[in-house]
C-alpha positions as CSV (number, residue, x, y, z in Angstrom):
1,M,-16.8,-40.8,-16.7
2,N,-16.6,-41.7,-12.9
3,K,-17.0,-39.1,-10.9
4,V,-13.0,-37.7,-10.8
5,S,-13.4,-37.3,-14.8
6,I,-16.6,-35.8,-14.4
7,F,-15.8,-32.9,-12.0
8,K,-12.2,-32.0,-13.5
9,D,-14.5,-31.3,-16.9
10,I,-16.6,-28.9,-15.0
11,T,-14.1,-27.1,-13.3
12,V,-12.0,-26.9,-16.7
13,K,-15.9,-25.5,-18.6
14,L,-15.6,-23.3,-15.4
15,N,-12.7,-21.7,-15.5
16,G,-13.1,-21.0,-19.4
17,T,-15.5,-19.2,-18.6
18,M,-15.6,-15.1,-17.8
19,G,-17.8,-15.3,-15.1
20,F,-16.2,-18.0,-13.1
21,K,-12.3,-17.0,-13.7
22,A,-11.6,-15.1,-10.4
23,V,-13.7,-17.5,-8.4
24,Y,-12.0,-20.4,-9.7
25,F,-8.5,-19.2,-9.8
26,F,-8.9,-18.0,-6.0
27,L,-10.1,-22.1,-4.9
28,K,-7.6,-23.3,-6.7
29,N,-4.9,-21.6,-5.7
30,K,-4.3,-21.7,-1.6
31,P,-8.0,-19.0,-0.8
32,I,-7.0,-19.5,3.1
33,T,-3.1,-17.9,2.2
34,L,-4.5,-15.4,-0.4
35,A,-7.2,-14.4,2.1
36,T,-4.7,-14.1,4.8
37,L,-1.9,-12.4,3.3
38,S,-4.6,-9.6,1.8
39,A,-5.6,-9.3,5.2
40,V,-1.9,-7.7,6.1
41,P,-1.6,-4.8,3.7
42,F,-5.2,-4.1,4.6
43,I,-4.8,-3.6,8.5
44,M,-1.5,-2.0,7.8
45,V,-2.8,0.9,5.5
46,L,-5.6,2.1,7.9
47,G,-2.8,2.7,10.5
48,N,-2.7,6.7,8.9
49,S,-6.2,7.0,7.0
50,M,-8.1,5.7,10.0
51,L,-7.0,8.2,11.8
52,I,-7.1,11.0,9.8
53,P,-11.0,11.7,10.3
54,V,-10.6,12.2,14.2
55,L,-7.6,14.1,14.5
56,P,-9.8,17.1,15.2
57,Q,-11.4,15.3,18.0
58,M,-8.1,14.2,19.0
59,K,-7.1,18.1,18.9
60,Q,-9.8,19.2,20.9
61,A,-9.6,16.4,23.8
62,L,-6.3,16.9,24.2
63,N,-5.8,20.6,23.7
64,I,-3.2,20.5,21.3
65,S,-1.8,22.6,18.4
66,Q,-2.6,21.6,14.9
67,F,1.6,20.8,14.5
68,K,1.2,18.7,17.3
69,V,-1.6,16.6,16.5
70,S,-0.1,16.6,12.7
71,L,2.5,14.7,14.2
72,A,0.3,11.4,15.0
73,I,1.2,10.9,11.2
74,T,4.8,11.5,11.0
75,L,5.2,9.8,13.6
76,F,3.9,6.7,12.2
77,S,5.0,7.2,8.5
78,I,9.0,8.2,9.7
79,P,10.0,4.9,11.9
80,A,7.7,2.6,9.6
81,G,10.1,3.8,6.5
82,L,13.4,4.1,8.1
83,T,12.9,0.4,10.2
84,I,11.9,-1.9,6.6
85,P,15.0,-2.7,5.8
86,L,15.8,-3.8,9.0
87,A,12.2,-5.8,8.7
88,G,13.5,-7.2,5.4
89,F,17.2,-8.1,6.0
90,F,15.7,-10.3,8.9
91,S,12.8,-11.4,6.5
92,D,15.8,-12.7,4.6
93,R,17.3,-14.1,7.5
94,T,15.1,-16.2,9.2
95,N,11.4,-16.6,8.5
96,R,8.8,-14.4,7.1
97,K,6.3,-15.3,8.4
98,L,7.5,-15.2,12.0
99,I,8.7,-11.5,11.1
100,I,4.6,-10.5,9.6
101,A,3.6,-11.8,12.9
102,I,5.8,-10.3,14.9
103,A,5.3,-6.5,13.1
104,L,1.3,-7.1,13.6
105,T,1.5,-7.3,17.4
106,V,4.0,-4.7,17.6
107,Y,1.1,-2.7,15.4
108,G,-1.6,-3.7,17.3
109,L,0.6,-2.8,20.7
110,G,1.1,0.1,20.0
111,G,-2.8,1.0,19.1
112,L,-3.7,-0.2,22.6
113,L,-1.0,1.6,24.2
114,A,-2.4,4.8,22.7
115,G,-6.0,4.0,23.5
116,T,-5.3,2.7,26.8
117,A,-3.4,6.3,27.6
118,A,-6.3,8.6,26.3
119,V,-8.8,6.6,28.3
120,V,-6.4,6.8,32.2
121,L,-5.0,10.1,31.1
122,K,-7.2,12.0,29.2
123,E,-5.6,15.4,28.6
124,Q,-2.3,14.3,29.4
125,A,-1.9,11.3,27.4
126,Y,-0.3,13.1,24.1
127,Y,3.1,11.9,24.7
128,L,2.0,8.3,25.4
129,I,0.0,8.4,22.4
130,M,3.2,8.9,20.5
131,A,4.5,6.8,22.0
132,G,2.2,4.3,20.4
133,R,2.1,5.4,17.2
134,I,5.7,4.8,16.9
135,F,5.5,1.5,18.2
136,Q,2.9,1.1,15.8
137,G,5.2,2.5,12.8
138,I,7.8,0.2,13.8
139,G,5.5,-2.6,13.4
140,A,4.1,-1.7,9.9
141,A,7.3,-1.9,8.4
142,G,6.9,-5.7,8.9
143,T,3.5,-6.0,7.4
144,A,2.8,-5.3,3.9
145,P,6.5,-5.1,2.3
146,I,7.5,-8.5,3.8
147,A,4.2,-10.0,2.6
148,I,4.6,-9.1,-0.7
149,A,7.7,-10.7,-0.7
150,L,6.2,-13.7,0.9
151,G,3.5,-14.0,-1.6
152,G,6.3,-14.1,-4.4
153,D,7.9,-16.8,-2.5
154,I,4.7,-18.5,-2.3
155,F,3.4,-18.5,-5.8
156,T,4.9,-19.3,-9.3
157,S,6.0,-16.2,-11.8
158,S,2.6,-17.4,-13.6
159,E,0.4,-17.4,-11.0
160,R,2.6,-14.2,-9.3
161,S,0.7,-11.0,-11.1
162,K,-2.8,-12.0,-10.5
163,V,-1.7,-12.7,-6.4
164,L,-0.1,-9.5,-6.4
165,G,-2.7,-7.5,-8.0
166,L,-4.8,-9.1,-5.3
167,L,-2.4,-7.6,-2.1
168,E,-2.8,-4.1,-4.0
169,A,-6.1,-4.4,-4.1
170,A,-6.0,-5.2,-0.7
171,N,-3.9,-2.3,-0.2
172,G,-6.3,-0.1,-1.9
173,L,-9.5,-2.0,0.0
174,G,-7.8,-0.8,3.3
175,K,-7.6,2.8,1.6
176,V,-11.2,3.2,0.7
177,T,-12.5,1.8,3.9
178,S,-10.4,3.5,6.7
179,P,-11.8,7.2,6.4
180,I,-15.4,5.9,6.6
181,L,-14.3,3.8,9.5
182,G,-12.4,6.3,11.4
183,S,-15.8,8.8,10.7
184,L,-17.8,6.3,11.9
185,V,-16.0,5.1,15.2
186,G,-15.5,8.7,15.8
187,L,-19.3,9.1,16.0
188,L,-18.5,7.2,19.3
189,V,-15.6,8.2,20.6
190,W,-12.6,9.5,19.3
191,W,-10.1,7.1,20.6
192,G,-11.9,4.4,19.5
193,V,-9.8,3.6,17.1
194,F,-6.9,2.9,18.7
195,F,-8.3,0.1,20.3
196,L,-9.4,-1.4,16.5
197,F,-6.2,-1.8,15.6
198,P,-5.4,-5.0,18.0
199,I,-8.7,-6.3,17.3
200,L,-8.0,-6.7,13.8
201,C,-4.9,-7.8,13.7
202,V,-5.4,-10.5,16.7
203,P,-6.8,-13.0,13.6
204,V,-4.5,-12.4,10.9
205,V,-1.7,-13.0,13.1
206,L,-3.0,-16.6,13.9
207,G,-3.7,-16.7,10.2
208,I,-0.5,-16.0,9.7
209,L,1.7,-18.7,12.0
210,F,-1.3,-21.5,11.4
211,L,-2.6,-21.1,7.6
212,V,-0.3,-19.9,5.4
213,Q,1.8,-22.7,3.8
214,G,4.8,-20.7,3.2
215,P,7.8,-22.4,1.1
216,K,9.6,-24.8,2.3
217,S,13.6,-24.4,2.6
218,N,16.4,-27.1,3.1
219,T,19.5,-24.5,3.2
220,E,20.9,-22.5,5.5
221,P,20.7,-18.9,5.1
222,K,24.2,-17.8,3.7
223,P,27.1,-15.8,5.5
224,F,26.2,-12.5,5.9
225,R,29.0,-11.0,4.2
226,Q,27.8,-13.4,0.9
227,Y,24.3,-11.9,1.6
228,S,25.2,-8.3,1.3
229,E,27.6,-9.3,-1.4
230,A,24.3,-10.8,-3.0
231,V,22.3,-8.1,-2.6
232,R,25.2,-5.2,-3.9
233,S,25.0,-7.5,-6.8
234,I,21.7,-6.7,-7.5
235,F,21.7,-3.3,-7.8
236,R,25.0,-3.3,-9.7
237,N,23.5,-5.0,-12.4
238,K,19.8,-3.6,-11.9
239,G,20.0,-0.5,-10.4
240,I,18.8,2.1,-12.7
241,S,15.5,-0.4,-13.8
242,L,14.9,-0.9,-9.7
243,A,16.1,2.8,-8.9
244,T,13.3,4.1,-11.5
245,A,10.8,1.4,-10.9
246,F,10.9,2.4,-6.8
247,L,10.9,6.5,-7.9
248,A,7.8,5.3,-9.9
249,G,5.7,3.9,-6.8
250,S,7.0,6.7,-4.6
251,T,5.6,9.4,-6.9
252,V,2.4,8.0,-8.2
253,L,1.7,7.5,-4.5
254,F,3.3,11.1,-3.3
255,I,0.4,12.5,-6.0
256,L,-2.3,10.1,-5.2
257,F,-2.3,10.8,-1.3
258,G,-1.3,14.6,-1.8
259,V,-4.5,14.8,-4.3
260,L,-6.7,13.2,-1.5
261,F,-6.0,16.0,1.3
262,Y,-6.9,18.6,-1.7
263,L,-9.8,16.6,-2.0
264,S,-10.8,17.0,1.6
265,D,-9.9,20.5,2.4
266,Y,-11.8,21.2,-0.6
267,L,-14.6,19.9,0.1
268,E,-15.0,20.8,3.4
269,T,-14.4,24.3,2.7
270,K,-16.3,24.7,-0.1
271,Y,-19.2,22.3,0.5
272,K,-18.6,22.2,4.0
273,I,-18.9,18.2,3.6
274,E,-17.6,16.9,6.7
275,G,-17.6,13.1,8.1
276,V,-19.1,10.1,6.7
277,L,-20.1,12.2,3.4
278,K,-16.9,13.4,2.9
279,G,-14.9,9.9,3.8
280,I,-16.9,8.4,1.0
281,I,-16.1,10.9,-1.5
282,I,-12.7,11.1,-0.4
283,A,-12.9,7.1,-0.6
284,V,-13.8,7.0,-5.0
285,P,-10.8,7.8,-6.0
286,V,-9.5,4.7,-4.2
287,L,-11.9,2.2,-5.1
288,A,-10.9,2.8,-9.1
289,M,-7.0,2.5,-7.7
290,A,-8.3,-0.5,-6.0
291,L,-10.3,-2.4,-8.7
292,T,-7.6,-1.4,-11.4
293,S,-5.2,-2.8,-9.5
294,Y,-6.7,-6.7,-9.3
295,L,-8.0,-6.3,-13.1
296,T,-4.2,-5.5,-14.1
297,G,-3.3,-8.3,-12.2
298,V,-5.4,-9.8,-14.0
299,V,-4.3,-9.2,-17.5
300,T,-0.4,-9.3,-16.8
301,Q,-0.6,-12.4,-15.7
302,K,-1.8,-13.6,-18.5
303,K,0.6,-10.8,-20.9
304,P,3.3,-10.3,-18.3
305,G,5.7,-8.6,-21.2
306,I,3.4,-5.4,-20.8
307,L,4.2,-4.5,-17.1
308,K,6.7,-1.6,-18.1
309,L,4.2,-0.5,-20.9
310,L,1.3,-0.3,-17.6
311,V,3.7,1.8,-15.2
312,V,4.4,4.4,-18.0
313,W,0.9,4.8,-19.5
314,G,-0.1,4.7,-15.5
315,L,2.2,7.6,-14.9
316,I,0.6,9.6,-18.0
317,I,-3.0,8.7,-17.3
318,Q,-2.7,10.1,-13.8
319,A,-0.5,13.2,-14.5
320,A,-2.7,13.9,-17.7
321,S,-5.6,13.9,-14.8
322,L,-4.3,16.4,-12.7
323,A,-3.1,19.0,-15.4
324,I,-6.8,19.7,-16.3
325,V,-7.9,20.4,-13.1
326,P,-6.6,24.1,-13.0
327,F,-8.5,25.0,-15.5
328,F,-12.1,23.3,-14.6
329,Q,-11.5,24.1,-10.6
330,D,-15.2,25.6,-10.4
331,S,-16.6,22.0,-11.4
332,A,-17.0,19.6,-8.9
333,Y,-17.2,16.5,-10.9
334,I,-14.4,17.2,-13.3
335,L,-12.0,17.5,-10.5
336,L,-13.9,14.3,-8.9
337,G,-13.7,12.8,-12.4
338,A,-10.2,14.1,-12.9
339,L,-9.0,12.0,-9.5
340,I,-10.8,9.2,-10.1
341,F,-8.6,8.9,-13.4
342,A,-5.7,9.1,-11.1
343,G,-6.8,6.2,-9.2
344,I,-7.1,4.5,-12.3
345,G,-3.4,5.2,-13.1
346,T,-2.0,4.6,-9.7
347,G,-3.7,0.9,-9.7
348,A,-2.0,0.3,-13.0
349,V,1.3,1.0,-12.0
350,L,1.7,-0.9,-8.0
351,P,1.0,-4.2,-9.0
352,C,3.1,-3.6,-11.9
353,L,6.2,-2.7,-9.6
354,N,4.7,-5.2,-7.2
355,T,5.8,-7.9,-10.2
356,L,8.8,-6.6,-11.4
357,I,10.6,-5.9,-8.0
358,T,9.7,-9.5,-6.8
359,G,10.6,-10.9,-9.6
360,S,14.0,-9.1,-9.6
361,C,15.9,-11.1,-7.3
362,Q,15.6,-14.7,-5.7
363,I,14.2,-15.8,-2.5
364,D,16.9,-14.9,-0.5
365,E,16.8,-11.4,-0.7
366,R,13.3,-10.4,-1.6
367,G,12.3,-9.2,1.7
368,M,15.1,-7.0,1.6
369,I,14.1,-5.4,-1.9
370,T,10.5,-5.3,-1.6
371,A,11.2,-3.6,2.0
372,L,13.5,-1.5,0.5
373,Y,10.7,-0.3,-1.8
374,G,8.1,0.1,0.7
375,G,9.7,2.3,2.6
376,V,10.1,4.3,-0.6
377,R,6.4,3.8,-0.8
378,F,6.1,5.5,3.0
379,F,8.1,8.1,2.3
380,G,6.2,9.3,-0.8
381,V,2.8,8.7,1.2
382,A,4.3,10.8,4.1
383,G,5.6,14.0,1.5
384,G,2.6,14.4,-0.1
385,P,-0.1,16.4,1.9
386,P,2.3,18.7,3.7
387,L,4.1,19.2,0.3
388,F,0.2,19.8,-1.2
389,G,-0.5,21.9,1.6
390,Y,2.6,24.0,0.7
391,L,1.5,24.8,-2.7
392,M,-2.3,25.2,-1.9
393,D,-1.2,28.4,0.1
394,K,0.3,29.7,-3.4
395,S,-1.6,28.9,-6.2
396,I,-4.0,25.8,-7.6
397,L,-2.5,26.1,-11.3
398,L,1.2,24.9,-9.1
399,T,-0.6,22.6,-7.2
400,F,-1.3,20.2,-10.0
401,I,1.0,21.9,-13.0
402,A,3.7,20.7,-10.3
403,P,2.4,17.1,-9.5
404,A,1.8,16.9,-13.1
405,V,4.9,18.2,-14.3
406,L,6.4,14.9,-12.0
407,G,4.2,12.5,-12.7
408,G,4.8,12.8,-16.1
409,S,8.9,13.6,-16.0
410,V,8.5,10.2,-13.7
411,G,6.6,8.4,-16.5
412,L,9.4,9.1,-19.3
413,L,12.1,7.7,-17.5
414,N,10.7,4.7,-16.7
415,L,10.4,4.7,-20.9
416,F,13.7,4.9,-21.4
417,L,15.4,3.5,-18.3
418,L,13.5,0.4,-17.1
419,K,14.7,-2.4,-18.9
420,Q,11.7,-5.1,-17.9
421,Q,14.0,-7.6,-19.6
422,V,17.2,-6.9,-17.2
423,L,15.2,-6.7,-14.0
424,S,13.3,-10.2,-14.7
425,K,16.7,-12.1,-16.0
426,S,18.4,-14.2,-13.1
427,R,21.1,-13.7,-11.9
């Protein structure tokens, strides 16, 4: 037997063992492409989460109100949500790699503007910092959603579930590490977080431009009228299923970020836990989400027929975990356990939605469809903390029962209205 045959035989055997399957998949399927694409949602999610731990220091240093400091989050999320459809449109008409690279550059420059303003202008830096945050939000619009579309372009349907699960896990990993990273940087100087953005963006931009091999197209972009008609056709034929899928993605992130906001306040007010330790505890439910996202991608690659089932069950698990909290509110362990299950439910839902939505359209319209979905996700993230904060002032029962009812209702809507075969059917 020659060396090539021996190598193939060993490779097949390794692929058949549980211990080597993940490694084999990574090595076999464009490892540089996977690593670079995964870095995009990882960096994007740092935009808000890494800043949250240093907001009290920012408020004190700039001598501003609680409302003004909260705008550092709002003025990132709203521009991102509003700009995403535009990024999706251009990614369909030009080149997804170029759009991601430009978006990351704007994202990094926004951080550089905010950080430089804080260093040079000190107490007078507020408005330039907010301008930097707006630039970052605009840049964020062309990052993770377009990376998901590009991943859907590059990898075939048989590989797509696992790849999109990996991208969702990278997004979750960013949510896990960002509060810890922000807390650590805040120990040195609060404005240091802004300078991390350009430092992290530079290698990823270079990787996207020079290392990622996108699909080759020999056709010119469709005329605008034909393109817009194709997008409208998708929603005419699949609108109900897409709408319920969009609602599911927005709901699970709305609930997840709302309960994390509650957990942050709970740890500080009841147990006086602050700083890095608080960041680590908050990261636990998000870590559960990231691990579940990856495992969901692995499972659904082999059993794509269960995508809808996992969406429904993920929403139900998340809703049920919230519903028990008010009855055990004095137990920190039960609270944390319930939030871990909420993370598991979220991790089951998001990769399945990514696969369903990217598979619902052809490559020419995929950027727009995933961008619209990304915009809905941004608004869900932005809405969770303020609404949970409002409910927390009312009662603990309302704080958890209302989102539980919402999550359960959206789960039922997806059970009856989301048609997996309709989304997967070619036009």
